[in-house]
C-alpha positions as CSV (number, residue, x, y, z in Angstrom):
1,M,0.0,0.0,0.0
2,V,1.3,3.5,-0.9
3,S,0.2,6.5,1.1
4,D,1.6,10.1,1.1
5,R,4.4,9.0,-1.3
6,R,5.8,6.6,1.4
7,S,6.0,2.8,0.8
8,L,4.2,1.1,3.7
9,L,4.5,-2.7,4.2
10,S,2.7,-4.6,6.9
11,L,4.2,-7.7,8.5
12,R,1.6,-10.4,8.7
13,P,2.1,-14.2,9.3
14,P,0.2,-16.7,7.2
15,G,-3.3,-17.3,8.3
16,R,-4.3,-16.0,11.7
17,R,-1.5,-17.5,13.8
18,A,0.8,-15.4,16.0
19,L,3.9,-13.9,14.5
20,R,7.1,-15.7,15.5
21,I,10.1,-13.4,16.3
22,L,13.7,-14.3,17.1
23,C,15.7,-11.5,18.8
24,L,19.5,-11.9,18.8
25,G,21.9,-9.8,20.8
26,A,25.7,-10.0,21.5
27,H,25.3,-8.3,24.9
28,A,22.5,-8.0,27.5
29,D,21.1,-4.6,26.5
30,D,21.7,-4.7,22.7
31,I,18.2,-5.9,21.7
32,E,16.4,-3.4,23.9
33,I,18.5,-0.4,22.7
34,G,18.3,-1.4,19.0
35,C,14.7,-2.4,18.7
36,G,13.0,-2.1,22.1
37,G,10.4,0.4,20.8
38,T,9.5,-1.9,17.9
39,L,9.1,-4.9,20.2
40,L,6.9,-2.9,22.6
41,G,4.6,-2.1,19.6
42,L,4.6,-5.7,18.4
43,T,3.5,-7.0,21.8
44,D,0.3,-5.0,21.6
45,R,-0.8,-7.0,18.5
46,R,-3.4,-9.6,18.7
47,P,-2.7,-12.4,18.8
48,A,0.5,-11.5,20.7
49,P,3.7,-12.6,19.0
50,R,5.7,-15.5,20.1
51,M,9.2,-14.4,20.9
52,H,12.5,-16.1,21.4
53,W,15.1,-13.8,23.0
54,V,18.8,-14.9,22.9
55,V,21.7,-13.0,24.5
56,L,25.1,-14.5,23.7
57,S,27.4,-13.1,26.4
58,G,27.5,-12.0,30.0
59,N,28.5,-13.0,33.5
60,S,25.8,-14.2,35.9
61,A,24.8,-10.6,36.9
62,R,24.5,-9.5,33.3
63,Q,22.6,-12.6,32.3
64,A,20.1,-11.9,35.2
65,E,19.6,-8.4,33.8
66,A,19.0,-9.8,30.4
67,R,16.4,-12.2,31.6
68,R,14.6,-9.6,33.7
69,S,14.6,-7.1,30.8
70,A,13.4,-9.6,28.2
71,R,10.4,-10.5,30.4
72,S,9.6,-6.9,31.0
73,F,9.7,-6.1,27.2
74,L,7.8,-9.3,26.3
75,G,5.0,-8.6,28.6
76,E,2.0,-10.8,27.8
77,S,3.5,-12.2,24.6
78,R,2.6,-15.8,24.1
79,A,5.1,-18.4,25.3
80,P,8.2,-16.2,25.7
81,E,11.5,-17.9,25.7
82,V,14.7,-16.4,27.0
83,T,18.1,-18.0,26.4
84,T,21.4,-16.6,27.7
85,H,24.9,-17.8,26.9
86,A,28.3,-17.0,28.5
87,F,30.6,-16.3,25.6
88,R,33.4,-13.9,26.5
89,E,32.4,-10.3,25.8
90,S,34.7,-8.5,23.3
91,Y,36.3,-11.7,22.2
92,F,33.8,-13.1,19.8
93,P,36.2,-13.5,16.9
94,A,38.2,-15.9,19.0
95,Q,35.1,-17.9,19.8
96,Y,33.8,-17.9,16.2
97,A,33.3,-21.7,15.9
98,A,31.5,-22.1,19.3
99,I,29.2,-19.2,18.6
100,K,28.5,-20.6,15.1
101,D,27.6,-24.0,16.6
102,A,25.2,-22.3,19.1
103,L,23.4,-20.4,16.3
104,Q,23.3,-23.4,14.0
105,A,21.7,-25.5,16.9
106,L,19.2,-22.7,17.5
107,A,18.2,-22.6,13.8
108,K,17.3,-26.3,14.1
109,Q,15.0,-25.6,17.0
110,V,13.1,-22.4,15.9
111,S,11.5,-21.3,12.7
112,P,10.8,-17.5,13.1
113,D,8.9,-15.3,10.7
114,L,11.3,-12.5,11.6
115,V,14.9,-12.4,12.9
116,L,16.2,-9.2,14.6
117,T,20.0,-9.0,14.8
118,H,23.0,-6.6,14.7
119,T,23.9,-4.8,11.5
120,R,26.8,-6.4,9.5
121,D,28.7,-3.0,9.3
122,D,28.7,-2.4,13.1
123,A,32.2,-1.4,14.3
124,H,32.0,-3.6,17.4
125,Q,33.6,-7.0,16.7
126,D,31.0,-8.9,18.8
127,H,28.1,-7.3,16.9
128,R,29.6,-8.0,13.5
129,I,30.2,-11.7,14.3
130,V,26.6,-12.1,15.5
131,S,25.3,-10.5,12.3
132,E,27.5,-12.6,10.1
133,L,26.5,-15.9,11.8
134,T,22.8,-14.9,11.8
135,W,22.8,-14.8,8.0
136,N,24.8,-18.1,7.9
137,A,22.3,-19.9,10.1
138,F,19.0,-18.4,9.0
139,R,19.1,-18.4,5.2
140,D,15.4,-18.7,4.5
141,H,14.1,-16.1,6.9
142,L,13.3,-12.3,7.0
143,I,16.3,-10.7,8.8
144,L,16.3,-7.1,9.9
145,E,19.4,-5.6,11.3
146,Y,19.0,-3.0,14.2
147,E,21.5,-0.3,15.1
148,V,23.2,0.4,18.4
149,P,24.6,3.9,19.0
150,K,28.1,4.1,20.6
151,W,31.4,6.0,20.4
152,D,32.6,4.3,17.2
153,G,30.4,6.6,15.1
154,D,29.4,3.8,12.8
155,L,25.7,4.7,12.3
156,G,24.9,4.1,8.6
157,R,22.0,4.8,6.2
158,P,19.2,2.4,7.2
159,N,16.5,1.5,4.6
160,L,13.7,0.3,6.8
161,Y,11.9,2.3,9.5
162,V,9.4,1.5,12.2
163,P,7.6,4.5,13.7
164,V,7.2,4.3,17.5
165,T,5.0,6.3,19.7
166,R,6.5,8.7,22.3
167,R,4.9,6.5,24.9
168,S,6.7,3.4,23.7
169,L,10.0,5.3,23.4
170,E,9.8,6.6,27.0
171,R,8.8,3.2,28.3
172,K,11.8,1.7,26.5
173,I,14.1,4.2,28.1
174,R,12.6,3.7,31.6
175,M,13.0,0.0,31.3
176,L,16.6,0.2,30.2
177,F,17.5,2.3,33.2
178,S,15.5,0.3,35.7
179,T,16.9,-3.0,34.5
180,F,20.5,-2.4,33.4
181,R,21.9,-0.8,36.5
182,S,25.4,-2.1,35.7
183,Q,25.5,0.2,32.7
184,R,24.3,3.5,34.3
185,G,27.8,4.9,34.8
186,K,28.8,4.6,31.1
187,D,28.7,7.8,29.0
188,W,26.9,6.2,26.1
189,F,24.1,4.8,28.3
190,D,22.1,8.0,28.2
191,G,18.4,8.8,27.7
192,E,19.1,11.8,25.5
193,T,21.2,9.6,23.2
194,F,18.4,7.1,22.7
195,R,15.8,9.9,22.2
196,G,18.1,11.8,19.8
197,L,18.6,8.8,17.5
198,A,14.9,8.0,17.6
199,R,14.0,11.6,16.7
200,L,16.5,11.6,13.8
201,R,15.1,8.4,12.4
202,G,11.6,9.7,13.0
203,M,12.4,12.8,11.0
204,E,13.8,10.7,8.2
205,C,10.7,8.6,7.8
206,R,8.2,11.3,8.7
207,S,6.9,9.3,11.6
208,P,3.5,10.7,12.9
209,S,5.0,10.8,16.5
210,G,8.3,12.2,15.4
211,F,10.1,9.1,16.6
212,A,11.2,5.8,14.9
213,E,13.6,2.9,15.1
214,A,15.6,2.1,11.9
215,F,16.9,-1.2,10.4
216,H,19.0,-2.4,7.6
217,A,17.2,-4.9,5.3
218,P,20.0,-6.2,3.1
219,K,17.8,-8.9,1.4
220,L,14.0,-9.0,1.0
221,T,11.7,-11.3,-0.9
222,L,8.4,-9.8,-2.1
223,T,5.6,-12.2,-3.0
224,V,3.2,-10.8,-5.5
225,G,-0.3,-12.2,-6.0
226,A,-2.1,-15.1,-4.4
């Protein structure tokens, strides 16, 4: 459907079943920062989506934060599943084979309609490895790559936008700060940073609320007709 010169696509699963979503993050807060507003919007759908939330690194404290946050964001979504791993943070290239095995095993267990993962051009080595191995393991799936702002200055030119309401954005930020207490002292973990990026992306896609989250969609398949 085309409206106001903007191309609008609606994500709908076959039939009336719930949407199946797989969220992948290298670190405990990546998913929430990259696409938390989008996930909050999706959980309001009926039927609620079925989500599988996977975080690949973290000590016991960070894993506990990840599980708490996932359950907060998932809310009433049907049959939420949260999986945490303990791969060494910032050393993913050295653990390539083990991480690949973990994602290949996951691909045999789940069949999502949508996979949310890191962007392949992310300057953080852990993020890049997760993105690369996502595409290796999930070759027949819709994959959208979210962005994570940080000091590297690696934000690119996304080609897919999801408008989010101001309410969802503020809820996302509150949940980030209430859950990830271990990150509060870091200069990049800042509400104005998260609002600023969402406002910029909202301006780019002319979001009704003024806010949006953006994704890279390197490969899409469009089915035309019945």
